[in-house]
C-alpha positions as semicolon CSV with decimal commas, in nm:
position;residue;x (nm);y (nm);z (nm)
1;M;-1,371;0,763;1,649
2;D;-1,356;0,973;1,346
3;R;-1,272;0,733;1,048
4;K;-0,925;0,876;0,859
5;Y;-0,882;0,808;0,585
6;F;-0,490;0,673;0,485
7;F;-0,357;0,632;0,124
8;F;0,025;0,539;0,094
9;D;0,293;0,548;-0,190
10;I;0,465;0,171;-0,216
11;D;0,820;0,229;-0,355
12;G;1,027;0,485;-0,140
13;T;0,772;0,450;0,107
14;L;0,632;0,044;0,184
15;L;0,840;-0,053;0,032
16;V;1,216;0,022;0,112
17;G;1,571;-0,116;-0,044
18;E;1,746;-0,129;-0,383
19;P;1,514;-0,231;-0,653
20;G;1,537;-0,605;-0,719
21;R;1,572;-0,599;-0,359
22;Q;1,312;-0,442;-0,202
23;Y;1,101;-0,541;0,098
24;V;0,863;-0,476;0,292
25;P;0,911;-0,374;0,686
26;D;0,746;-0,587;0,926
27;S;0,665;-0,228;1,091
28;A;0,462;-0,106;0,784
29;K;0,291;-0,445;0,773
30;E;0,236;-0,396;1,158
31;T;0,066;-0,042;1,113
32;L;-0,123;-0,095;0,874
33;K;-0,335;-0,374;0,976
34;K;-0,364;-0,166;1,325
35;L;-0,513;0,093;1,112
36;E;-0,785;-0,113;0,951
37;E;-0,812;-0,315;1,318
38;S;-0,951;0,028;1,432
39;G;-1,194;0,109;1,117
40;H;-0,966;0,344;0,930
41;F;-0,941;0,298;0,577
42;V;-0,620;0,270;0,396
43;A;-0,512;0,226;0,038
44;I;-0,243;0,209;-0,150
45;A;-0,194;0,529;-0,345
46;T;0,070;0,441;-0,694
47;G;0,197;0,590;-0,986
48;R;0,255;0,211;-1,072
49;S;0,004;-0,004;-1,356
50;Y;-0,240;-0,185;-1,160
51;A;-0,078;-0,545;-1,241
52;M;0,259;-0,367;-1,104
53;S;0,107;-0,286;-0,782
54;V;-0,192;-0,526;-0,678
55;D;0,093;-0,820;-0,589
56;V;0,229;-0,520;-0,359
57;M;-0,092;-0,434;-0,201
58;R;-0,227;-0,860;-0,154
59;S;0,125;-0,880;0,066
60;F;0,015;-0,622;0,318
61;G;-0,399;-0,809;0,313
62;L;-0,521;-0,413;0,164
63;K;-0,868;-0,463;-0,017
64;N;-0,798;-0,095;-0,202
65;I;-0,604;0,067;-0,434
66;C;-0,513;0,392;-0,659
67;A;-0,314;0,335;-0,919
68;V;-0,336;0,641;-1,129
69;S;-0,098;0,539;-1,419
70;A;-0,163;0,549;-1,803
71;W;-0,228;0,190;-1,797
72;A;-0,398;0,212;-1,487
73;R;-0,762;0,045;-1,454
C-alpha cells in the first residue's frame, strides 16, 4: 500500500453545526482513526491559530497540524 497524505479543514468540514454549538460527528472520528491505522498521514489544515485549533486536533487523537494564519507558530 502506498502511504497517502490527508489534510482536513476544521470549520464546516470536521466540525459541523452553528458557531458555538459545533460538534464532531462520530463518523468523522472513526474515519480519521481508520486512515491512521492504515498507515496514512492525517493532519488538520486550518486558518485558525495554533492555540484555537490544537484542542480540536487532540480531540481527534491526531498529532499533526498545519495552522496557517497570522498567529500560527
